[in-house]
Legacy VTK file of the C-alpha trace (Angstrom):
# vtk DataFile Version 3.0
C-alpha trace
ASCII
DATASET POLYDATA
POINTS 400 float
-203.526 69.484 11.361
-200.942 66.687 11.019
-199.163 66.156 7.735
-201.222 63.104 7.012
-204.477 64.959 7.553
-203.250 67.740 5.313
-202.615 65.112 2.570
-206.078 63.771 2.968
-207.705 67.292 2.915
-205.570 68.127 -0.227
-206.526 64.826 -1.887
-210.289 65.482 -1.281
-209.987 68.910 -2.804
-208.076 67.527 -5.720
-210.646 64.848 -6.324
-213.598 67.340 -6.251
-211.621 69.588 -8.579
-210.891 66.683 -10.969
-214.458 65.093 -11.239
-214.504 65.324 -15.055
-211.478 63.084 -15.161
-213.921 60.098 -15.076
-213.874 60.585 -18.889
-210.315 59.316 -18.972
-210.887 55.615 -19.111
-208.266 52.955 -18.163
-208.170 49.230 -17.520
-206.368 47.349 -14.737
-206.212 43.845 -16.053
-209.802 42.891 -17.060
-211.319 45.521 -14.868
-212.353 48.752 -16.490
-211.798 51.927 -14.516
-211.056 55.585 -14.984
-208.783 58.198 -13.515
-211.239 59.531 -10.947
-211.947 56.037 -9.419
-208.205 55.533 -9.114
-207.748 58.823 -7.370
-210.653 57.980 -4.912
-209.188 54.592 -4.411
-205.766 56.085 -3.528
-207.394 58.437 -1.113
-209.238 55.581 0.503
-205.910 53.812 1.172
-204.381 56.998 2.630
-207.509 57.428 4.771
-207.180 53.824 6.070
-203.463 54.363 6.791
-204.314 57.411 8.810
-206.556 55.424 11.060
-209.468 57.893 10.845
-212.227 55.550 11.641
-215.805 56.384 10.969
-218.067 56.008 14.052
-221.114 54.039 13.087
-223.087 55.796 15.711
-222.488 59.114 13.721
-224.305 57.645 10.807
-227.191 56.357 13.106
-227.399 59.757 14.791
-228.269 61.434 11.516
-230.418 58.449 10.538
-228.456 57.758 7.331
-227.241 54.381 8.019
-230.356 52.337 7.254
-231.419 54.129 4.012
-227.898 53.905 2.766
-227.819 50.255 3.585
-231.170 49.759 1.661
-229.773 51.447 -1.371
-226.627 49.500 -1.236
-228.587 46.210 -0.770
-231.054 47.038 -3.511
-228.524 47.868 -6.063
-226.454 44.840 -5.218
-229.383 42.405 -5.584
-230.311 44.041 -8.807
-226.874 43.614 -10.040
-226.663 39.942 -9.036
-229.941 39.208 -10.938
-229.087 41.294 -14.023
-229.258 39.653 -17.410
-225.843 41.346 -18.034
-223.949 41.104 -14.687
-220.718 42.511 -16.130
-222.314 45.726 -17.319
-224.448 46.106 -14.104
-221.384 45.369 -11.982
-219.407 48.114 -13.681
-222.200 50.697 -12.847
-222.544 49.169 -9.297
-218.789 49.853 -8.764
-218.543 53.346 -10.493
-221.876 55.021 -9.384
-222.394 53.370 -5.970
-219.405 51.686 -4.334
-216.825 54.398 -5.303
-219.146 57.317 -4.272
-220.136 55.480 -1.081
-216.325 55.283 -0.221
-216.023 58.904 -0.899
-219.142 59.494 1.238
-217.584 57.720 4.159
-214.415 59.655 3.967
-216.389 62.918 3.854
-218.557 62.302 6.943
-215.515 61.052 8.967
-213.285 63.989 7.956
-215.171 67.281 7.428
-215.442 68.715 10.815
-215.221 72.512 10.263
-216.599 75.175 7.977
-213.080 75.873 6.668
-212.846 72.308 5.205
-216.334 72.632 3.832
-215.379 75.949 2.263
-212.221 74.477 0.707
-214.069 71.527 -0.849
-216.784 73.619 -2.258
-214.319 76.078 -3.596
-212.530 73.241 -5.369
-215.834 72.099 -6.811
-216.455 75.664 -7.892
-213.165 75.855 -9.608
-213.946 72.564 -11.361
-217.240 73.966 -12.528
-215.538 77.185 -13.732
-212.938 75.305 -15.655
-215.592 73.184 -17.395
-217.566 76.271 -18.179
-214.544 77.975 -19.783
-213.815 75.058 -21.946
-217.387 74.755 -22.879
-217.477 78.523 -23.729
-214.791 77.994 -26.302
-216.712 75.174 -27.801
-219.535 77.695 -28.300
-217.213 80.336 -29.682
-215.992 77.795 -32.353
-219.654 76.916 -33.123
-218.862 73.277 -31.913
-222.552 72.496 -31.038
-225.067 69.665 -31.448
-227.037 69.316 -34.588
-229.867 71.349 -32.978
-227.562 74.164 -31.819
-227.082 73.121 -28.153
-223.848 73.281 -26.215
-222.438 70.002 -24.781
-218.629 70.621 -24.949
-216.818 67.275 -24.217
-219.932 65.585 -22.539
-222.157 63.029 -24.374
-225.175 65.467 -24.211
-226.080 69.041 -23.403
-228.096 67.785 -20.436
-224.928 66.127 -18.955
-223.182 69.506 -19.096
-225.990 71.319 -17.444
-226.519 68.654 -14.755
-222.852 68.998 -13.826
-222.721 72.776 -13.707
-226.080 73.651 -12.106
-225.654 72.379 -8.605
-222.159 73.897 -8.545
-223.653 77.225 -9.537
-226.052 76.903 -6.552
-223.358 75.675 -4.020
-221.170 78.660 -4.950
-223.407 81.037 -3.192
-222.049 79.524 0.141
-218.731 80.923 -0.717
-219.526 84.663 -0.790
-219.093 85.328 2.987
-215.589 83.856 2.799
-214.483 86.579 0.236
-214.104 89.768 2.100
-212.474 91.786 -0.625
-214.735 93.495 -3.148
-212.588 92.395 -6.030
-212.832 88.794 -4.874
-216.633 88.866 -4.780
-216.760 90.475 -8.220
-214.546 87.662 -9.568
-216.848 85.086 -7.895
-219.963 86.697 -9.289
-218.329 86.905 -12.832
-217.636 83.159 -12.716
-221.216 82.536 -11.664
-222.445 84.485 -14.596
-220.181 82.330 -16.798
-221.686 79.235 -15.317
-225.177 80.680 -15.798
-224.231 81.496 -19.511
-222.989 78.091 -20.256
-225.952 76.394 -18.650
-228.232 78.581 -20.717
-226.517 77.599 -23.938
-227.281 73.905 -23.175
-230.974 74.722 -23.609
-231.761 72.292 -20.863
-235.444 72.716 -19.907
-234.888 70.582 -16.763
-231.890 72.556 -15.639
-233.915 75.970 -15.789
-236.720 74.387 -13.886
-234.384 73.097 -11.233
-232.347 76.222 -10.945
-235.535 78.356 -10.789
-236.950 76.372 -8.058
-233.659 76.453 -6.062
-233.226 80.145 -6.445
-236.740 80.968 -5.488
-236.180 78.943 -2.243
-232.887 80.795 -1.581
-234.465 84.165 -2.223
-237.279 83.470 0.175
-234.906 82.370 2.911
-232.735 85.432 2.447
-235.746 87.691 2.454
-236.775 86.315 5.864
-233.297 86.717 7.284
-232.871 90.329 8.484
-229.314 90.179 9.593
-226.934 92.772 7.891
-224.849 89.959 6.544
-227.711 88.196 4.906
-229.000 91.495 3.434
-225.741 91.767 1.666
-226.081 88.178 0.343
-229.632 89.014 -0.615
-228.368 91.778 -2.728
-225.949 89.567 -4.544
-228.447 86.850 -5.137
-231.117 89.356 -6.190
-228.783 90.890 -8.727
-227.939 87.491 -10.079
-231.641 86.462 -10.235
-232.462 89.675 -12.036
-229.659 89.080 -14.461
-230.970 85.579 -15.090
-234.456 86.781 -15.755
-233.592 89.634 -18.053
-230.988 87.616 -19.990
-233.415 84.653 -20.430
-236.423 86.834 -21.459
-234.506 88.945 -23.909
-232.734 86.083 -25.629
-234.885 83.098 -25.139
-238.509 84.005 -25.785
-238.158 84.270 -29.528
-236.406 80.922 -29.523
-238.412 78.013 -30.851
-236.461 75.779 -28.487
-238.147 77.377 -25.347
-241.529 77.914 -27.206
-241.661 74.215 -27.657
-241.088 73.719 -23.864
-244.599 75.011 -23.255
-246.128 72.919 -26.024
-246.763 69.249 -24.807
-247.087 68.107 -28.363
-243.463 69.122 -28.941
-241.167 66.091 -29.805
-239.095 66.396 -26.699
-242.091 66.034 -24.470
-243.617 63.355 -26.612
-240.405 61.308 -26.476
-240.226 61.584 -22.738
-243.870 60.480 -22.265
-243.223 57.367 -24.311
-239.983 56.744 -22.355
-241.931 57.108 -18.995
-244.687 54.820 -20.431
-242.116 52.214 -21.391
-240.355 52.550 -17.919
-243.740 51.984 -16.107
-244.446 48.866 -18.177
-241.066 47.480 -17.472
-241.640 48.149 -13.656
-244.824 46.136 -13.748
-242.875 43.143 -14.692
-239.747 43.807 -12.557
-241.052 45.748 -9.616
-239.360 43.897 -6.757
-235.569 43.277 -7.839
-235.451 45.616 -10.872
-233.636 45.056 -14.099
-230.112 45.874 -12.901
-227.947 48.985 -13.358
-227.386 49.984 -16.950
-230.012 47.761 -18.348
-232.710 50.242 -19.296
-231.582 50.585 -22.904
-231.928 46.863 -23.553
-235.330 46.503 -21.886
-236.567 49.674 -23.450
-235.865 48.221 -26.892
-237.218 44.844 -26.029
-240.551 46.305 -24.892
-241.096 48.268 -28.064
-243.588 45.820 -29.437
-245.822 46.415 -26.589
-245.871 50.224 -26.940
-246.526 52.933 -29.561
-243.661 53.723 -32.011
-240.693 55.267 -30.382
-239.503 58.802 -31.231
-236.141 58.078 -29.711
-234.176 54.826 -29.717
-230.960 55.602 -27.901
-232.224 55.943 -24.365
-229.717 54.632 -21.721
-231.771 56.159 -18.742
-235.534 56.697 -18.196
-235.315 60.471 -17.964
-236.665 60.420 -14.324
-234.538 60.046 -11.144
-237.258 57.979 -9.241
-238.013 55.649 -12.176
-234.191 55.084 -12.686
-233.832 54.102 -8.942
-236.737 51.770 -9.095
-235.745 50.122 -12.225
-232.060 49.833 -11.492
-231.970 49.298 -7.809
-235.278 47.546 -7.226
-237.918 48.379 -4.763
-235.485 48.269 -1.882
-233.282 50.788 -3.515
-236.118 53.063 -4.293
-237.365 52.917 -0.655
-233.847 53.649 0.563
-233.439 56.551 -1.873
-236.780 58.180 -0.784
-235.989 57.523 2.890
-232.579 58.999 2.500
-234.092 62.169 1.011
-236.454 62.596 3.917
-233.550 62.139 6.327
-231.481 64.636 4.375
-234.167 67.361 4.670
-234.800 66.479 8.223
-231.086 66.902 9.007
-230.550 70.221 7.218
-233.770 72.086 7.860
-232.814 74.729 10.441
-234.842 74.455 13.759
-234.465 78.191 14.472
-232.197 80.643 12.742
-231.466 79.707 9.159
-227.953 78.335 8.650
-226.172 79.316 5.345
-224.840 75.816 4.664
-228.174 74.190 5.495
-230.253 76.155 2.982
-227.581 76.062 0.306
-227.574 72.274 0.629
-231.398 72.348 0.515
-231.314 74.438 -2.583
-228.821 72.108 -4.285
-230.960 69.032 -3.536
-234.092 70.924 -4.681
-232.368 71.438 -8.058
-231.504 67.814 -8.237
-235.025 66.596 -7.495
-236.831 69.110 -9.773
-234.538 68.430 -12.711
-234.685 64.808 -11.693
-238.355 64.758 -12.734
-237.397 64.925 -16.362
-233.741 63.582 -16.241
-231.392 61.295 -14.336
-229.495 63.706 -12.081
-227.589 60.908 -10.146
-226.797 58.257 -12.784
-223.298 59.477 -13.794
-219.923 59.289 -12.205
-219.491 62.909 -11.363
-223.106 63.428 -10.492
-223.189 60.548 -8.009
-220.200 62.052 -6.189
-221.921 65.348 -5.952
-225.025 63.739 -4.604
-223.133 61.839 -1.826
-221.122 64.993 -1.210
-224.444 66.824 -0.302
-225.567 63.903 1.797
-222.239 63.865 3.631
-222.385 67.553 4.350
-225.894 67.176 5.657
-224.927 65.331 8.845
-225.516 67.251 12.171
-221.867 68.348 12.572
-222.188 70.446 9.415
-225.696 71.873 9.771
-224.567 73.645 12.980
-222.205 75.635 11.005
-223.351 79.185 10.409
LINES 1 401
400 0 1 2 3 4 5 6 7 8 9 10 11 12 13 14 15 16 17 18 19 20 21 22 23 24 25 26 27 28 29 30 31 32 33 34 35 36 37 38 39 40 41 42 43 44 45 46 47 48 49 50 51 52 53 54 55 56 57 58 59 60 61 62 63 64 65 66 67 68 69 70 71 72 73 74 75 76 77 78 79 80 81 82 83 84 85 86 87 88 89 90 91 92 93 94 95 96 97 98 99 100 101 102 103 104 105 106 107 108 109 110 111 112 113 114 115 116 117 118 119 120 121 122 123 124 125 126 127 128 129 130 131 132 133 134 135 136 137 138 139 140 141 142 143 144 145 146 147 148 149 150 151 152 153 154 155 156 157 158 159 160 161 162 163 164 165 166 167 168 169 170 171 172 173 174 175 176 177 178 179 180 181 182 183 184 185 186 187 188 189 190 191 192 193 194 195 196 197 198 199 200 201 202 203 204 205 206 207 208 209 210 211 212 213 214 215 216 217 218 219 220 221 222 223 224 225 226 227 228 229 230 231 232 233 234 235 236 237 238 239 240 241 242 243 244 245 246 247 248 249 250 251 252 253 254 255 256 257 258 259 260 261 262 263 264 265 266 267 268 269 270 271 272 273 274 275 276 277 278 279 280 281 282 283 284 285 286 287 288 289 290 291 292 293 294 295 296 297 298 299 300 301 302 303 304 305 306 307 308 309 310 311 312 313 314 315 316 317 318 319 320 321 322 323 324 325 326 327 328 329 330 331 332 333 334 335 336 337 338 339 340 341 342 343 344 345 346 347 348 349 350 351 352 353 354 355 356 357 358 359 360 361 362 363 364 365 366 367 368 369 370 371 372 373 374 375 376 377 378 379 380 381 382 383 384 385 386 387 388 389 390 391 392 393 394 395 396 397 398 399
């Protein structure tokens, strides 16, 4: 590996490690930005200088080119026709253009399981660091008004949506840690991630993690190799810990009793939000309303709907509704198409590949949690999403 390639590899790992730095906002002239975007922009310049060119046939080979193009076209048109072009353009830049630039670098550069390992380890360290900070927030009783942990994020759901896919992806790292003490430390860090996610009391996160872990356990159960049996032991132990911890501590909690009660305010609020989103879609089904415009339209449509239980709603609490509303019908079609291509690329044809089913599990989490929240529409979450898509190309799914 040349010096320039080492710099690129280090920069990618550093960016993944530093995903929460999008919270440090800056301004270059009249253009608002943040530290994470500047880091990705710097990497892009280095990548161009290195003359590592992406082969367009590589995208077409894994059938990602056209759905990605549809998403880009849809969100661009929605931005151009937005009633607030400046706001929509900011989200267009931060949640689509910057992540797509990172995606292009990823698919052109990641060509070995060692590089995949390093990047996922950097992501794991980022999640562990966030979890440690969040845990100190909990120790200091720095919680929301209803007793939920959000740390330095805007909401507990934001914290849970960042840590949950990292928890799932960390399972890929176990085979690379040969020493027992290293695996114990990795497992301990996973327990910390799990604990912090629990303290967010995010219903969607638990649904998503549960669905992803069930998928992983089924795959491990069907894999009879000695190595996978060891992995099955680790994951089974973690799953048992999750179940016991949740049942012992959570069942008496009114927070989780309310989850099963569809008259609970949280559910009622979401039903009204989804109803509002559906009404807006009827009037703006083709082009959409533009990125970042849901809050404004949601308030404008209040006269057509029952009284709102929640007024501050920047997103429609559903991944697919968010794409339809904010990227138009073209963006929604591209997103659904991309998901089909993703699963088609990573579903093993014969022997299960560890990276393949870990990627599937992470995407299962995103989609399940995405039924009740927007697991893409944030700077760090969009990077994680495109990181998964980038790793799903054929050159990675062959890695064992």
